[in-house]
LUMMIDO-407174 format. One line per 8 residues: number of its first residue (from 1); for each residue x, z, y of C-alpha. Coordinates in steps of 0.5 Angstrom, whole numbers. Each point is the difference from the previous one (the first is absolute). Layout:
// LUMMIDO-407174
NUM	X/Z/Y ~ ...
END
This chain:
// LUMMIDO-407174
1	55/15/170 ~ -2/5/-5 ~ -6/2/3 ~ -3/-7/1 ~ 2/-2/-7 ~ -4/6/-2 ~ -6/-2/4 ~ 0/-7/-3
9	1/3/-7 ~ -6/4/1 ~ -4/-6/3 ~ 2/-4/-7 ~ -2/5/-5 ~ -7/1/4 ~ -1/-7/0 ~ 2/0/-7
17	-5/6/-2 ~ -6/-2/4 ~ 1/-7/-3 ~ -1/3/-6 ~ -6/4/1 ~ -3/-6/3 ~ 2/-4/-6 ~ -4/6/-4
25	-5/0/4 ~ -1/-7/-1 ~ 1/1/-8 ~ -6/5/0 ~ -5/-5/4 ~ 2/-6/-4 ~ -2/5/-6 ~ -6/3/2
33	-4/-4/-5 ~ 5/1/-6 ~ -3/4/-6 ~ 4/7/-1 ~ 4/-1/6 ~ 3/6/3 ~ 1/1/8 ~ 8/0/1
41	3/3/7 ~ 7/0/2 ~ 3/7/1 ~ 4/1/6 ~ 6/5/2 ~ 5/1/5 ~ 7/-2/-2 ~ 6/5/0
49	2/1/7 ~ 7/-1/3 ~ 4/6/2 ~ 2/1/7 ~ 3/5/5 ~ -7/2/3 ~ -4/-1/-6 ~ -3/-4/-6
57	-2/-7/3 ~ -5/-4/-4 ~ 1/-6/-4 ~ -7/-3/0 ~ -5/-1/-6 ~ 1/-2/-7 ~ -5/-2/-6 ~ 1/5/-6
65	-5/-3/-5 ~ -7/-4/-1 ~ -5/5/-3 ~ -7/-2/-2 ~ -6/5/1 ~ -2/2/-7 ~ -3/7/-3 ~ 2/0/-7
73	-6/5/-2 ~ -5/-4/3 ~ 2/-6/-3 ~ 1/3/-7 ~ -7/3/1 ~ -3/-6/2 ~ 3/-4/-6 ~ -3/5/-5
81	-7/0/3 ~ 1/-8/0 ~ 1/1/-7 ~ -6/3/-1 ~ -4/-4/4 ~ 2/-6/-3 ~ -2/2/-7 ~ -7/3/3
89	-1/-7/3 ~ 2/-4/-7 ~ -5/5/-4 ~ -5/-1/5 ~ 0/-7/0 ~ 0/0/-8 ~ -6/5/0 ~ -4/-4/4
97	1/-6/-4 ~ -2/5/-7 ~ -6/3/4 ~ -2/-7/2 ~ 0/-2/-8 ~ -4/5/-2 ~ -4/-1/7 ~ -7/4/-1
105	-3/-1/6 ~ -4/-6/1 ~ -4/2/-7 ~ 3/-6/-4 ~ 5/4/-3 ~ 2/2/-7 ~ -5/6/1 ~ -6/-4/2
113	1/-5/-6 ~ 1/6/-5 ~ -7/3/3 ~ -3/-7/-1 ~ 3/0/-8 ~ -4/6/-1 ~ -6/-2/3 ~ 0/-6/-4
121	0/4/-6 ~ -6/4/3 ~ -3/-6/1 ~ 1/-3/-7 ~ -3/7/-2 ~ -6/-2/3 ~ -1/-6/-4 ~ 5/0/-5
129	-3/-7/-3 ~ 1/-3/6 ~ 5/-6/1 ~ 1/0/7 ~ 1/7/0 ~ 6/-1/-5 ~ 3/-6/4 ~ 0/4/6
137	3/6/-3 ~ 6/-5/-3 ~ 0/-3/7 ~ 1/7/3 ~ 5/2/-5 ~ 4/-6/1 ~ 0/2/7 ~ 3/7/-1
145	5/-3/-5 ~ 2/-5/5 ~ 1/5/5 ~ 4/5/-4 ~ 5/-5/-2 ~ 0/-3/7 ~ 2/7/3 ~ 5/1/-6
153	3/-7/2 ~ 0/2/7 ~ 4/6/0 ~ 4/-3/-5 ~ 2/-6/4 ~ 1/5/6 ~ 5/4/-5 ~ 4/-7/-1
161	0/0/8 ~ 2/7/0 ~ 6/-2/-5 ~ 2/-6/5 ~ 0/5/6 ~ 4/5/-4 ~ 5/-6/-2 ~ 1/-2/8
169	1/7/2 ~ 5/1/-5 ~ 4/-6/2 ~ -1/2/7 ~ 2/7/-1 ~ 7/-3/-3 ~ 1/-5/5 ~ -1/5/6
177	5/5/-4 ~ 5/-5/-1 ~ -1/-2/8 ~ 1/8/2 ~ 7/1/-5 ~ 3/-6/3 ~ -2/2/7 ~ 3/7/-1
185	7/-4/-1 ~ -1/-4/6 ~ -1/7/4 ~ 6/3/-3 ~ 4/-6/2 ~ -2/0/7 ~ 0/7/1 ~ 7/1/-2
193	2/0/7 ~ -4/6/1 ~ -6/-3/4 ~ -7/-1/-2 ~ -3/-6/-4 ~ -6/0/4 ~ -3/-6/-1 ~ 2/0/-8
201	-3/7/0 ~ -7/-2/3 ~ 0/-6/-5 ~ 1/5/-6 ~ -5/4/3 ~ -5/-6/0 ~ 2/-1/-8 ~ -1/7/-1
209	-7/0/3 ~ -2/-6/-4 ~ 3/4/-6 ~ -4/6/1 ~ -6/-4/1 ~ 1/-3/-7 ~ 2/7/-4 ~ 0/7/2
217	8/2/2 ~ 4/5/2 ~ 7/-2/4 ~ 6/3/3 ~ 6/-2/4 ~ 6/2/-3 ~ 6/1/5 ~ 3/-7/0
225	-7/-2/3 ~ -3/-3/-7 ~ -7/1/-2 ~ -1/3/-7 ~ -7/-1/-3 ~ -4/3/-5 ~ -7/-3/-3 ~ -6/5/-2
233	3/6/-4 ~ 7/-1/0 ~ 1/-8/-2 ~ 6/-3/4 ~ 0/-6/4 ~ 5/0/5 ~ 7/3/0 ~ 5/-3/5
241	2/-7/-2 ~ -4/1/-7 ~ -7/-1/-1 ~ -5/1/-7 ~ -5/-5/-2 ~ -7/2/-3 ~ -4/-6/-5 ~ -6/-2/-1
249	-1/-1/-8 ~ -5/0/-5 ~ -5/3/5 ~ 4/6/2 ~ 5/1/6 ~ 7/3/-3 ~ 6/3/4 ~ 6/-3/-2
257	6/5/0 ~ 7/-1/1 ~ 2/-1/-8 ~ -6/-5/-1 ~ -5/6/-3 ~ -8/-1/3 ~ -4/5/1 ~ -8/-2/1
265	-2/2/7 ~ -8/3/1 ~ -4/1/6 ~ 2/7/0 ~ 7/-1/0 ~ 0/-6/5 ~ -4/4/5 ~ -3/-3/6
273	1/-7/3 ~ -2/-7/-3 ~ 3/1/-6 ~ -3/7/-2 ~ -7/-3/2 ~ 0/-6/-4 ~ 2/4/-6 ~ -5/4/2
281	-5/-5/0 ~ 3/-3/-6 ~ -1/7/-4 ~ -8/-1/2 ~ -1/-7/-2 ~ 5/-2/-5 ~ -2/-1/-7 ~ 3/5/-5
289	6/-2/-4 ~ -3/-2/-7 ~ 7/2/-2 ~ -1/7/2 ~ -5/5/-3 ~ -2/6/4 ~ -4/6/-3 ~ -7/1/4
297	2/8/-1 ~ 5/4/5 ~ 2/6/-4 ~ 3/6/3 ~ 4/6/-2 ~ 0/6/5 ~ -4/-4/5 ~ 6/-5/0
305	0/-7/-3 ~ 3/0/-7 ~ 6/-3/-3 ~ 3/-3/-7 ~ 2/7/-2 ~ -6/4/2 ~ -2/4/-6 ~ -7/-2/-3
313	-2/7/1 ~ 2/0/7 ~ -5/-5/3 ~ -5/3/4 ~ -7/1/-3 ~ 3/-2/-7 ~ -1/6/-6 ~ 4/-1/-6
321	-1/4/-7 ~ 3/-4/-5 ~ 2/-7/-2 ~ -4/-6/3 ~ 1/-8/-1 ~ 0/-5/6 ~ -2/-7/-3 ~ 1/-6/4
329	0/-7/-1 ~ 1/-7/5 ~ 3/-7/0 ~ 7/-2/1 ~ 3/-6/4 ~ -3/-5/-5 ~ -7/3/-1 ~ 2/3/-7
337	-3/7/-2 ~ 4/6/2 ~ -2/7/-3 ~ 3/7/-1 ~ -1/7/-1 ~ 3/6/4 ~ 0/7/-3 ~ 2/6/3
345	1/6/-4 ~ 2/7/2 ~ 4/2/-6 ~ 4/3/-2 ~ 4/-4/2 ~ -4/-3/6 ~ 0/-8/0 ~ -3/-4/6
353	-1/5/5 ~ 2/-4/6 ~ -3/-6/4 ~ 6/-4/-2 ~ -1/1/-7 ~ -7/-4/1 ~ 4/-5/4 ~ 5/-2/-5
361	-6/0/-5 ~ -3/-6/5 ~ 7/-4/0 ~ 1/1/-7 ~ -7/-3/-1 ~ 2/-6/4 ~ 7/-1/-2 ~ 1/-7/-4
369	5/-6/0 ~ 1/-2/7 ~ -6/5/2 ~ 0/7/4 ~ -3/4/5 ~ 2/6/4 ~ -5/6/0 ~ 1/5/6
377	-4/5/4 ~ 0/-2/7 ~ 0/4/7 ~ -7/1/-1 ~ 0/3/-7 ~ -3/-6/-3 ~ 2/-3/-6 ~ 3/-7/1
385	2/-6/-5 ~ 4/-5/3 ~ 1/-7/-4 ~ 7/-1/0 ~ 0/-7/-4 ~ -6/-4/3 ~ -3/-5/-5 ~ -6/-4/-1
393	-5/5/1 ~ -1/7/4 ~ 1/6/-4 ~ -5/5/0 ~ -1/7/-2 ~ -6/5/-2 ~ 0/7/-2 ~ -5/0/-6
401	-1/7/-1 ~ 4/7/0 ~ -2/4/-6 ~ 2/7/-2 ~ 1/7/3 ~ 0/-2/8 ~ -5/0/5 ~ 0/-3/7
409	6/-5/-1 ~ -2/-6/4 ~ 5/-6/0 ~ -5/-5/4 ~ -1/-7/-1 ~ 5/-6/0 ~ -5/-5/3 ~ 2/-2/7
417	4/3/6 ~ 0/7/2 ~ -1/3/5 ~ -4/-6/1 ~ 1/-5/6 ~ -6/-4/3 ~ 1/-6/-5 ~ 0/5/-6
425	-6/4/3 ~ -4/-7/0 ~ 3/-2/-7 ~ -3/7/-3 ~ -6/0/4 ~ -1/-7/-3 ~ 2/2/-7 ~ -5/6/1
433	-6/-6/2 ~ 2/-4/-6 ~ 0/6/-5 ~ -6/3/2 ~ -4/-6/1 ~ 2/-3/-7 ~ -1/6/-4 ~ -7/0/2
441	-1/-7/0 ~ 3/-1/-7 ~ -5/5/-3 ~ -6/-4/2 ~ -3/-7/-1 ~ -3/-6/3 ~ -6/-4/0 ~ 1/-1/-7
449	5/2/-6 ~ 7/-3/0 ~ 2/-5/-5 ~ 7/1/1 ~ 5/3/5 ~ 7/1/2 ~ 4/6/3 ~ 3/-1/6
457	6/4/-2 ~ 5/-2/-5 ~ 5/5/-4 ~ 7/-2/0 ~ 1/4/-6 ~ -7/0/-5 ~ 3/4/-5 ~ 1/6/5
465	-5/5/1 ~ -5/-2/6 ~ 1/7/3 ~ 7/-1/0 ~ 4/-4/6 ~ 4/-3/-5 ~ -6/-5/-2 ~ 1/-3/7
473	-7/2/2 ~ -1/2/7 ~ -5/5/-1 ~ 2/3/-6 ~ 0/7/4 ~ -7/-1/0 ~ -1/0/-8 ~ -2/6/-3
481	-3/3/-7 ~ -7/-3/0 ~ -4/-7/-2 ~ -4/-5/3 ~ -6/-4/-3 ~ -2/-7/-1 ~ -7/-2/-1 ~ -2/-5/-4
489	-6/-5/1 ~ -4/-5/-3 ~ -2/-7/2 ~ -6/3/3 ~ 4/5/4 ~ -3/5/-5 ~ 5/6/-2 ~ 3/0/-6
497	1/7/-3 ~ 7/1/-3 ~ -2/6/-4 ~ -7/0/-3 ~ 1/6/-4 ~ -2/3/7 ~ -7/-3/1 ~ -2/5/6
505	5/-4/5 ~ 4/-7/0 ~ 7/1/-1 ~ 6/-4/4 ~ 7/-1/-4 ~ 4/5/3 ~ 8/-1/0 ~ 4/6/0
513	6/1/5 ~ 6/4/-1 ~ 5/-1/6 ~ 6/2/-4 ~ -1/-5/-6 ~ -5/-5/1 ~ 3/-7/2 ~ -3/-6/2
521	1/-3/-7 ~ -4/6/-2 ~ -6/-1/5 ~ 0/-8/-2 ~ 0/2/-7 ~ -6/5/1 ~ -4/-4/4 ~ 1/-6/-5
529	-3/4/-6 ~ -6/0/3 ~ -5/-5/-3 ~ -2/-6/4 ~ 6/2/5 ~ 7/-3/1 ~ 6/3/3 ~ 7/-4/2
537	6/2/4 ~ 2/-6/5 ~ 6/2/3 ~ -1/7/0 ~ -7/-1/3 ~ -6/2/-5 ~ -5/-5/-1 ~ -7/2/-3
545	-5/-5/-2 ~ -6/-1/-5 ~ 2/-4/-6 ~ -7/-3/-2 ~ 1/3/-7 ~ -6/5/0 ~ -7/1/4 ~ 5/3/6
553	-1/-5/6 ~ 3/5/5 ~ 3/6/2 ~ 1/5/6 ~ 4/6/2 ~ -3/7/1 ~ 3/7/1 ~ 8/0/0
561	3/7/0 ~ 7/-2/-2 ~ 1/-5/6 ~ 2/-5/-5 ~ -4/-5/4 ~ 3/1/6 ~ 7/0/-3 ~ -1/-7/-3
569	-4/-3/5 ~ -6/-2/-4 ~ -7/-1/4 ~ 4/1/6 ~ -2/-2/7 ~ 7/0/4 ~ 6/-3/-3 ~ 7/3/3
577	2/7/1 ~ 2/1/7 ~ -1/-3/7 ~ 5/-6/-2 ~ -3/-2/-6 ~ -8/2/0 ~ -5/-6/-1 ~ -6/-1/-3
585	-2/-2/-7 ~ 0/-7/-1 ~ -5/0/-6 ~ -5/4/5 ~ 2/-5/6 ~ -2/-6/-5 ~ -7/4/-3 ~ -3/5/5
593	-5/2/-5 ~ 6/4/-4 ~ 0/5/6 ~ -1/6/-4 ~ -6/3/5 ~ -3/3/-6 ~ 2/6/-5 ~ -2/-1/-8
601	-5/5/-1 ~ 4/6/-3 ~ -2/4/-7 ~ -3/5/3 ~ 1/3/7 ~ 3/6/3 ~ -5/1/5 ~ -8/0/-1
609	-5/2/5 ~ -8/0/-1 ~ -3/-5/4 ~ -7/4/0 ~ 0/6/5 ~ -3/6/-3 ~ -4/4/5 ~ 2/7/-3
617	5/0/-5 ~ -2/7/-3 ~ -7/-3/-2 ~ 0/-1/-8 ~ 1/-8/-1 ~ -6/0/-6 ~ -5/3/5 ~ -5/-6/-1
625	-7/0/4 ~ -6/-2/-5 ~ -7/-1/1 ~ -3/7/-1 ~ -2/7/4 ~ 2/6/3 ~ -4/7/1 ~ 1/4/6
633	-2/7/-2 ~ -2/6/5 ~ 2/7/-2 ~ -3/7/3 ~ 5/6/1 ~ -1/2/-7 ~ 3/-7/-2 ~ -7/-2/-3
641	-2/-7/1 ~ -6/-1/5 ~ 0/-7/1 ~ 3/-7/-2 ~ 0/-7/2 ~ 3/-6/-4 ~ 3/-6/4 ~ 0/-7/-3
649	7/-4/0 ~ 0/-7/-1 ~ 7/-2/1 ~ -1/-8/1 ~ -5/1/6 ~ 2/7/2 ~ 5/2/6 ~ 3/7/1
657	-4/0/6 ~ -7/-1/-3 ~ 2/6/-5 ~ 1/4/6 ~ -6/-2/3 ~ -4/2/-7 ~ 3/7/0 ~ -1/1/7
665	-8/-1/-1 ~ 0/6/-5 ~ -3/6/4 ~ 6/5/2 ~ 6/-5/-3 ~ 4/-4/4 ~ 6/-5/-1 ~ 6/-2/5
673	7/-3/-1 ~ 5/5/3 ~ 5/-2/5 ~ 5/-1/-6 ~ -4/-5/-3 ~ -3/4/-6 ~ -8/1/-2 ~ -3/7/3
681	-6/3/-3 ~ -3/6/2 ~ -7/4/1 ~ -3/3/6 ~ -6/3/-2 ~ -4/7/0 ~ -3/-2/-7 ~ 6/0/-4
689	7/3/0 ~ 5/-5/-3 ~ 0/-7/-3 ~ 3/-3/-6 ~ 1/-7/-3 ~ -2/-2/-7 ~ -2/-5/-5 ~ 4/-5/3
697	0/-6/-5 ~ 2/-5/5 ~ 7/3/1 ~ 0/-1/8 ~ 1/8/1 ~ 6/-1/-5 ~ 3/-6/5 ~ -1/4/6
705	3/6/-3 ~ -6/5/0 ~ 0/4/-7 ~ -7/0/-3 ~ -4/4/-5 ~ -1/-4/-6 ~ 0/2/-8 ~ 7/-1/0
713	6/0/6 ~ 6/-2/1 ~ 5/3/5 ~ 2/-5/5 ~ 7/3/0 ~ 5/1/-5 ~ 6/4/-2 ~ 7/-2/-3
721	1/7/-4 ~ -7/4/-2 ~ 4/6/-2 ~ 4/1/7 ~ -4/5/5 ~ -4/-5/5 ~ 3/3/6 ~ 7/-3/-2
729	2/-7/2 ~ 2/0/-7 ~ -7/-1/-3 ~ 0/-7/4 ~ -6/2/3 ~ 0/-4/7 ~ -4/5/4 ~ 3/7/-3
737	2/3/6 ~ -7/1/2 ~ -2/4/-6 ~ -1/7/1 ~ -2/7/-4 ~ -8/1/0 ~ -6/-2/-4 ~ -5/-5/-1
745	-7/-1/-3 ~ -2/-5/-6 ~ -7/-2/0 ~ -4/-4/-6 ~ -7/-4/1 ~ -5/-3/-4 ~ -3/-6/0 ~ -6/3/4
753	5/3/5 ~ -1/7/-3 ~ 7/4/0 ~ 2/1/-7 ~ 6/5/1 ~ 5/2/5 ~ 7/4/0 ~ 5/2/5
761	7/-1/-1 ~ 7/3/3 ~ 6/-5/1 ~ 7/2/2 ~ 4/-6/1 ~ 7/3/-1 ~ -2/2/-7 ~ -5/-5/-2
769	1/-7/-3 ~ -5/-5/-1 ~ -1/2/-7 ~ -1/7/2 ~ -6/-3/4 ~ -3/-4/-5 ~ 1/6/-5 ~ -4/5/5
777	-5/-6/1 ~ -1/0/-8 ~ -1/7/0 ~ -6/0/4 ~ -4/-4/-6 ~ -3/-4/5 ~ 4/-6/-1 ~ 6/-3/-3
785	6/-2/4 ~ 6/-4/-3 ~ 6/-3/3 ~ 1/-7/-1 ~ 7/-4/4 ~ 0/7/4 ~ -7/-1/3 ~ -5/5/-1
793	-7/-2/-4 ~ -6/4/0 ~ -5/-2/-5 ~ -7/4/0 ~ -4/1/-7 ~ -6/-4/-1 ~ -6/3/4 ~ 5/1/6
801	-1/-6/6 ~ 5/2/5 ~ 6/5/1 ~ 1/2/7 ~ 6/5/3 ~ -2/4/6 ~ 3/6/5 ~ 7/-2/-2
809	5/4/4 ~ 5/-3/-4 ~ 0/-7/3 ~ 1/-2/-8 ~ -6/-4/0 ~ 2/-5/6 ~ 7/0/-3 ~ -2/-2/-7
817	-6/-4/3 ~ -6/3/-3 ~ -7/0/2 ~ -2/6/5 ~ -6/2/3 ~ 0/1/7 ~ -3/-1/7 ~ 5/-6/1
825	3/-5/-5 ~ 6/-5/2 ~ 2/-6/-4 ~ 8/0/-1 ~ 1/-7/0 ~ -1/-5/7 ~ -4/-6/1 ~ 2/-5/4
833	-6/-5/1 ~ -7/3/0 ~ -4/-6/0 ~ 2/-5/-5 ~ -3/1/-7 ~ 2/5/-5 ~ 3/-5/-5 ~ 5/-3/5
841	3/7/1 ~ 0/2/-7 ~ 6/0/-4 ~ 0/-3/-8 ~ 5/4/-3 ~ -2/2/-8 ~ 5/4/-4 ~ 5/-4/-3
849	8/-1/1 ~ 5/-5/2 ~ 7/-1/-2 ~ 6/0/4 ~ 7/-4/-2 ~ 6/2/3 ~ 6/-4/1 ~ 7/1/2
857	4/-3/6 ~ 2/-6/-5 ~ -7/-1/-2 ~ 1/3/-7 ~ -5/4/-3 ~ 1/8/1 ~ -1/4/-7 ~ -7/4/0
865	-3/-6/3 ~ -6/-1/1 ~ -3/6/2 ~ -8/1/-1 ~ -3/4/6 ~ -7/2/-1 ~ -6/-1/5 ~ -6/5/0
873	-6/1/3 ~ 2/5/5 ~ 7/-3/1 ~ 1/-1/8 ~ 5/-5/3 ~ 4/6/1 ~ 0/2/-7 ~ 2/-7/-2
881	6/0/5 ~ 2/7/-3 ~ 0/-3/-7 ~ 4/-6/2 ~ 4/5/4 ~ 2/4/-5 ~ 4/-6/-4 ~ 7/0/1
889	2/-6/4 ~ -7/0/3 ~ -2/2/7 ~ -7/0/1 ~ -4/3/6 ~ -7/-2/4 ~ 2/-3/7 ~ -6/-2/5
897	-5/1/-6 ~ 4/-6/-5 ~ 4/2/-6 ~ 8/-1/2 ~ 4/-1/-6 ~ 7/-1/0 ~ 6/-1/-5 ~ 6/5/1
905	6/4/-4 ~ 2/-6/-4 ~ -7/-3/-1 ~ 1/-8/3 ~ -7/-2/-1 ~ -6/2/-4 ~ -7/-4/-2 ~ -7/4/0
913	-4/-3/-5 ~ -5/0/-6 ~ -5/4/4 ~ -7/2/-4 ~ -2/4/6 ~ -1/-5/5 ~ 4/4/5 ~ 5/-6/2
921	-6/-5/1 ~ -4/6/5 ~ 7/2/4 ~ 2/-8/0 ~ 7/2/-4 ~ 4/-6/-2 ~ 7/0/-3 ~ 3/-7/-2
929	2/-2/-7 ~ 5/-4/2 ~ 2/-8/1 ~ -5/-2/5 ~ 2/-5/5 ~ -4/-2/5 ~ 2/-5/6 ~ -4/4/5
937	4/6/-2 ~ 4/2/6 ~ 4/7/-2 ~ 7/-3/0 ~ -1/-3/7 ~ -2/6/2 ~ 6/4/-3 ~ 5/-5/3
945	-3/1/7 ~ 0/7/-1 ~ 8/-1/-1 ~ 0/0/8 ~ -2/7/0 ~ 4/3/-5 ~ 7/4/1 ~ 6/-3/-3
953	5/4/-3 ~ 6/-5/1 ~ -2/0/7 ~ 1/7/1 ~ -8/2/-1 ~ -3/-6/6 ~ -4/-5/-2 ~ 2/-7/0
961	-3/-1/7 ~ 3/6/3 ~ 7/-2/-3 ~ 0/-6/4 ~ -3/3/6 ~ 6/5/-1 ~ 5/-5/0 ~ -2/-3/6
969	-1/6/4 ~ 7/2/-3 ~ 3/-6/3 ~ -4/1/7 ~ 2/7/1 ~ 7/-2/-2 ~ 0/-6/5 ~ -3/4/6
977	5/5/-1 ~ 6/-5/0 ~ -3/-3/7 ~ -1/7/3 ~ 8/2/-2 ~ 2/-7/3 ~ -4/1/7 ~ 3/6/0
985	7/-3/-1 ~ -1/-6/4 ~ -1/5/6 ~ 6/4/-2 ~ 5/-6/0 ~ -3/-2/6 ~ 2/6/4 ~ 7/0/-3
993	1/-7/1 ~ -2/2/8 ~ 5/5/0 ~ 5/-4/-3 ~ -1/-5/5 ~ 0/5/6 ~ 7/2/-2 ~ 3/-7/-3
1001	-4/-5/3 ~ 2/-5/5 ~ -4/1/7 ~ 0/-6/4 ~ -2/4/6 ~ 6/5/-1 ~ 5/-6/-2 ~ -2/-4/7
1009	2/6/3 ~ 6/1/-3 ~ 2/-7/2 ~ -1/1/7 ~ 4/7/0 ~ 6/-3/-4 ~ 0/-7/4 ~ 0/5/7
1017	6/4/-4 ~ 3/-7/-1 ~ 0/-2/7 ~ 3/6/2 ~ 5/0/-4 ~ 2/-7/2 ~ 0/2/8 ~ 5/5/-3
1025	5/-6/-1 ~ -2/-4/7 ~ 2/7/3 ~ 7/0/-4 ~ 1/-7/2 ~ -1/2/7 ~ 5/5/0 ~ 5/-4/-3
1033	-1/-5/5 ~ 1/5/6 ~ 6/2/-3 ~ 3/-7/0 ~ -2/-1/7 ~ 3/7/2 ~ 7/-2/-3 ~ 0/-7/3
END
């Protein structure tokens, strides 16, 4: 019986065990599509055997446990990569949206609108009087303004959507953490009997997978089977049956600790996942916290960010040699002025040695009943100021000046968010556009003078200096010591000279500005004191108008070196201060003639270039050509005249070609133009040896630079010091390097051509000055030599018709420009057109002078002005340039045959006037007297157009166009980087998921095979029962 009973027991346990296997396989099949389900299987083992005399007898099979197919390493890695993937997927979606907002692909983007704006200014410059061009400019400007604001608002709306997504993500994280904590409890309870809660663990892993997509996390399983989950860099979310929450409040994500304390979480602290991605996108596009001011400069000490306890002398690049002061200003929570001064004194005793001392000074300046700020140094080394008691206005702050014995200390600006995100970069770009255009536009004029204008910017504190932030002016940091001009006009548009004591020029009203003392009240009073002009303050805006009490009927603004026009917004083009608030001045929209395309003609100029090109700048400007004659002499080898020919010169009818033809008709004498454009006359005959030119009453040879033998001769070239050896550069002789020691012959001739006298003189350039040469010539008794203005003058006594030099081995004659006898005579000055009449190429300069008036940067006459400059018959254009260049503050030179005169070194402008030499008329030189206002003037339109080409300091040296392209390019590059990373992570996650599914996933083929296997086993176990039954029957029958 025992044997049959054991067989029945074996059959029973086999049936139950294989039934369990079938049930488990069925469970697997039914959950084939269940997310996170891990395939389960029954672990079978043989039961403990029975002992018998012949050995151990088996007791069948039993199910030890049900396990799930699970690999913790692969699952952990998968969840980690899924966190990265979810974060990148979120970032990619948001960045693609941002890229679409700033889309520049189809040609209709903001960059194209910006270029059309500059082009409209260019078109206006081509027709400054044109109303259609002005209307087009307004249209393009409106499109640009609308484009900027649209992109700002789109980014702002996206930022609001990000906030909503952050709020939902926080809720999902809290809910999931709570559910995991609850499952921890259920799993512990279910596994109290020692068996794994497989389905609950799968459910918990599903939640963990969801949580890993929401945030970066680290988790581990405790011995009790619970999960402990850490978010980001150490923030606990789940431990056992407890969960911690995070919250989204006032634009920040905070982790709430056990004691209720809140810790703000940044993207760096959260890490990957959707939460980290949304925080990253938020940091890229969210508007700055107006209750937090962060400095633009990140200072370091030893290469690491400074902190509040860093000493001033430990900051990299800072050199302190004694006391210094930091002056600062701003406005508080109610818009009231805040000013302060911090002092550092090395002592002894030392005071104010650390940054914290400055921070204390800031907090003290902002302190008051119910008011306060926290000043600190952030992790980047930037000074930051947080408003602790927000009021009706946002706090502002500005470093006004750093004075004393310190170099290299830069605390930055506090005008935005640093480092800048996309939105703040767009803001700063728009601010630069507004600043540059308004700065230039404010110094221009429309088609007619203004009768009234209102500044677009208001001061909240009109008694505070406009260079201080405490004034409430946004562009206060652009104000500097200087002045601005107001030009006055009568009803006919003629300038009203504000200072008749300077009749050489028209003077504007000059308003001086000191950024540390000049207030809006001061500006109002200064303008209001102008006869014919009134000024008043309306809600902090400066209003200027004609009062009708004098002949003054209009006004216009001129040069502004102070930045006051920009800061107050007078005669502005744009309104607003950034991408959020940018607009167009309503006055310009109402009246396009107010667009300041013109500039009022300044008093003087900083640059003047003569209009007429001089062919040879070294030719004497007084070399005129008159009706007359010149004589060409022929000499034998002994220097005796053997023949002469007279050439008639009629400048009204003769061209240079005709003169050349007449010379060529002389036997043995020829004339030609050299490759360098000069005239060459030479002899080629056996009848004479050399030639010379004398008795030139026409001045033609002087014009061409061929010295002639007359009764009185002036050397062509002069020296600046007649007592210095001519071989020295200090002599001022231009060709000093060509001189060498040797000798030359002097010959004088009578009216009949007979030789009167001759002498041989020695010359050494290293020892002999021009005065020595004159003395040597006087010593011959053949002539009288003198020096006038550095030029050698030779005067023959009565009876002498001509003076010549011959056989000069020293080059002295050619270097001084004195007449010689030779086989060839070549002019020193070039000519251009051989076929026009000589009247058309001559220069009509006469001995005289002109005055040079100098003015500083503010238009104030410089002491010593005017300076009188003489013009002599022998002065060339080069000589005039040298005379001007010798004056302090003036740079003059000849460029391309034109006189180029420029102001430098403290001289802001100059005027050339009172010309008695006819120099200005001949050369085409004009310097404005000031106050001219022509509707066709396009100077300001050109200046505004050229803004697009200038590097802007506030844009890191980029142009306005380049800065916008840099922003778009930066977004594009970062978007592509995120997309590339996302594509990589997608393949990584797919691979990990495939490996996880290979281990934990349900295979229907495999399960169906198992079902058949377990079914056969179950059938076989049932057969055991029928076999035992048959055995029982056999026994019963045997007994009967």
